[in-house]
C-alpha positions in Angstrom: -15.3 12.1 -17.8 -13.4 9.4 -15.8 -12.3 12.0 -13.3 -15.8 13.3 -12.7 -16.9 9.7 -11.9 -14.3 9.3 -9.1 -16.5 10.8 -6.3 -19.0 8.1 -7.1 -16.7 5.3 -5.9 -15.6 7.1 -2.7 -17.3 6.5 0.6 -20.1 8.9 1.7 -19.1 11.9 3.7 -19.4 11.6 7.4 -21.4 14.3 9.2 -18.2 16.1 10.3 -16.8 16.0 6.8 -20.0 17.3 5.3 -20.0 20.2 7.8 -16.4 21.1 6.8 -17.3 21.1 3.1 -20.4 23.2 3.8 -18.4 25.7 5.9 -15.9 26.3 3.1 -18.7 26.8 0.5 -20.3 29.2 2.9 -17.2 31.3 3.2 -17.0 31.5 -0.6 -20.7 32.5 -0.8 -21.7 29.3 -2.7 -25.0 27.5 -2.2 -25.1 24.7 0.3 -28.3 22.7 -0.1 -27.6 21.2 -3.5 -24.2 20.0 -2.5 -24.9 18.8 1.1 -23.4 15.4 1.8 -21.8 15.1 -1.6 -18.0 14.9 -2.2 -16.8 18.0 -4.1 -15.5 17.9 -7.6 -13.6 21.0 -8.8 -12.2 21.4 -12.3 -10.5 24.9 -12.7 -9.3 26.0 -16.1 -5.6 26.0 -16.9 -5.5 29.8 -17.0 -6.4 29.9 -13.2 -4.1 32.0 -11.1 -2.3 30.9 -8.0 -4.8 32.9 -5.8 -7.7 31.2 -7.6 -6.2 27.8 -7.0 -4.8 27.9 -3.5 -6.7 31.0 -2.1 -5.6 34.4 -1.0 -6.5 38.0 -2.0 -6.5 41.2 0.1 -9.0 39.5 2.4 -8.0 35.8 2.1 -10.6 33.4 0.8 -10.4 29.7 0.1 -9.3 28.7 -3.4 -10.1 25.7 -5.5 -8.0 23.2 -3.5 -10.0 24.1 -0.4 -13.3 23.9 -2.3 -12.1 20.3 -3.2 -11.6 19.4 0.5 -12.7 15.8 1.0 -13.3 15.5 -2.7 -11.5 15.6 -6.1 -9.6 18.4 -7.8 -9.2 17.7 -11.5 -6.6 19.6 -13.5 -6.9 19.0 -17.2 -4.0 19.8 -19.6 -1.7 19.9 -16.6 1.4 21.2 -18.4 -0.6 24.2 -19.6 -1.0 25.5 -16.0 1.6 28.1 -14.9 4.7 26.5 -13.4 4.3 28.8 -10.4 0.6 27.8 -9.9 1.6 24.1 -9.9 4.5 24.6 -7.5 2.4 26.4 -4.8 0.3 23.2 -4.6 3.2 21.1 -3.4 2.9 21.9 0.3 -0.9 21.6 0.5 -0.7 18.3 -1.2 1.7 17.1 1.5 0.1 18.7 4.6 -3.6 18.8 3.6 -3.9 22.5 4.5 -3.1 25.9 3.2 -1.6 28.8 5.3 -2.1 32.3 3.9 -0.3 35.2 5.8 -1.0 38.9 5.2 0.3 42.0 6.9 -2.7 42.3 9.2 -4.1 38.8 9.3 -3.6 35.2 8.4 -5.9 32.4 7.5 -5.6 28.6 7.5 -7.9 26.6 5.2 -8.2 22.8 5.0 -7.1 21.3 1.7 -7.2 17.5 1.9 -8.2 16.5 -1.6 -7.5 13.9 -4.2 -5.7 15.3 -7.2 -6.5 13.9 -10.6 -4.6 15.4 -13.6 -4.5 14.7 -17.3 -2.0 15.7 -20.0 -1.1 14.8 -23.6 2.0 12.8 -24.1 3.4 15.6 -26.4 2.4 19.0 -27.8 0.5 17.5 -30.8 -1.0 14.7 -28.6 -0.2 11.8 -30.9 3.0 10.3 -29.3 2.5 6.5 -29.2 -0.8 6.7 -31.2 -0.8 3.8 -33.7 -3.4 5.6 -35.8 -1.7 8.9 -36.3 2.0 9.8 -36.4 3.4 12.3 -33.9 4.8 15.4 -35.5 6.8 16.6 -32.5 10.6 16.6 -32.3 12.4 15.0 -29.4 13.3 18.4 -28.0 9.7 19.6 -28.2 8.5 16.5 -26.3 11.2 17.0 -23.7 10.4 20.6 -23.1 6.7 19.8 -22.9 7.1 17.1 -20.3 9.7 19.0 -18.3 7.1 21.6 -17.4 6.3 19.3 -14.5 8.9 19.4 -11.8 10.4 16.4 -10.1 9.1 17.4 -6.7 5.5 17.8 -8.0 5.7 14.3 -9.7 6.9 12.9 -6.5 3.6 13.8 -4.9 1.5 12.1 -7.7 1.1 8.4 -6.7 -0.4 7.0 -9.9 1.0 8.0 -13.2 -0.4 5.9 -16.0 -0.9 6.1 -19.8 -4.5 6.0 -20.9 -4.6 4.9 -24.6 -7.4 6.0 -26.9 -10.2 3.5 -27.1 -10.8 1.7 -30.5 -14.1 2.5 -32.1 -15.5 -1.0 -31.4 -15.1 -0.4 -27.6 -16.5 3.1 -27.8 -19.7 1.8 -29.5 -19.9 -1.4 -27.4 -23.0 -1.9 -25.3 -21.3 -4.2 -22.9 -21.9 -3.1 -19.3 -18.9 -3.1 -17.0 -18.7 -3.1 -13.2 -21.0 -0.5 -11.5 -19.8 2.3 -9.3 -21.6 0.8 -6.4 -19.6 -2.5 -6.7 -16.3 -0.6 -6.8 -17.3 1.6 -3.9 -18.0 -1.5 -1.8 -14.4 -2.6 -2.3 -13.1 0.9 -1.5 -15.2 1.1 1.7 -14.0 -2.3 2.8 -10.3 -1.3 2.2 -10.8 1.9 4.1 -12.3 0.0 7.0 -9.2 -2.2 7.1 -7.1 1.0 7.3 -9.1 2.5 10.1 -8.8 -0.7 12.0 -5.0 -0.4 11.6 -5.2 3.1 13.1 -5.4 5.6 10.2 -5.8 5.8 6.4 -2.7 4.8 4.6 -2.3 8.4 3.3 -2.1 9.6 6.9 0.4 7.1 8.3 3.8 8.4 9.5 7.0 6.8 8.2 7.4 4.4 11.0 3.7 3.4 11.1 3.9 2.8 7.3 6.9 0.6 7.5 5.3 -1.4 10.4 2.1 -1.8 8.5 3.9 -3.0 5.3 6.1 -5.4 7.3 8.2 -6.3 4.2 10.2 -9.4 4.2 14.0 -9.1 4.1 14.1 -10.3 0.5 11.4 -7.9 -0.7 13.0 -5.0 1.1 16.4 -5.7 -0.6 14.6 -6.1 -4.0 12.8 -2.8 -3.5 16.0 -1.0 -2.6 17.6 -2.2 -5.8 14.7 -1.0 -7.9 14.6 2.4 -6.3 18.4 2.8 -6.9 18.1 1.8 -10.6 15.1 4.1 -11.2 16.6 6.9 -9.1 13.4 7.5 -7.2 13.5 9.8 -4.3 12.8 9.1 -0.6 9.4 10.6 -0.9 8.6 8.4 -3.9 9.7 5.4 -1.9 7.2 6.1 0.8 4.5 6.7 -1.7 5.3 3.4 -3.4 4.8 1.8 0.0 1.4 3.5 0.5 0.1 2.4 -2.9 1.4 -1.2 -2.3 -0.3 -1.3 1.1 -3.5 0.0 -0.4 -3.4 -2.7 -3.1 -3.0 -5.3 -0.4 -6.0 -3.8 1.5 -8.1 -4.0 -1.7 -7.0 -7.7 -2.1 -7.7 -8.3 1.6 -4.1 -9.3 2.2 -2.4 -8.6 5.6 0.7 -7.1 4.0 2.0 -6.1 0.5 4.2 -8.6 -1.2 6.4 -8.6 -4.3 3.4 -8.4 -6.6 1.9 -5.3 -4.9 5.3 -3.6 -4.9 5.9 -4.2 -8.6 2.4 -2.9 -9.4 2.9 0.2 -7.3 6.2 1.0 -9.0 4.6 0.3 -12.4 2.2 3.1 -11.7 5.0 5.7 -11.5 5.3 5.8 -15.3 5.9 9.5 -16.0 8.2 9.8 -13.0 10.4 7.1 -14.4 10.4 8.5 -17.9 11.5 12.0 -16.9 14.1 10.8 -14.5 15.6 8.4 -17.0 15.2 10.6 -20.0 
């Protein structure tokens, strides 16, 4: 439910983006009118094949990641997907496009999407649940979590635990912040990024370092944390992107220690698997 609400806080599609989304749907033979101008939300089942997810076939067609272009791709029960299916997503997640080559022809499809994934903490789903004891052994938990490779986790910026809500919160009638209010903050943060030259996700390494402009003390602190947590170079740059985005949301010119700490805190599963 949370994942399906994400398109509602994203900025509206530009005319060019809407045309790109419509073109992909047209190639796949999907209706256009009902989806025009709306950010896509795709949620394939965990039994989906690599071809269904990334595209292909004897006459290559776009897959789910291209149908999610400029929108959200939600993978529920992430460890239940085939390891091969997940690994073929790594390059599109990095480049924003998919290249399919066949003997007589090749196709390139756009695939710049936001990945949202969900998984249980263990096979039985009760690890850390104060209301019901976990029945899994340590070996079972390790095997389950290790279905996700380190390179794939490197490409997932926010890895957080979402605890079960207590009954009083589920039944509460208290109204929280509206999607329109959250979207206004997101739009403002994106405008700051465009004014800087590009969205944070699209900045090159040097541009990212320049935009963050970390102090000498913060740079040394971050280097020490990365060494202790054994995070990769890719994870380092993704921590910077998240910290810069947090600064944009807070209307700050540059990320500081607080934003860096929060960004690292979001890499929860990455830290657990590397340290475990």
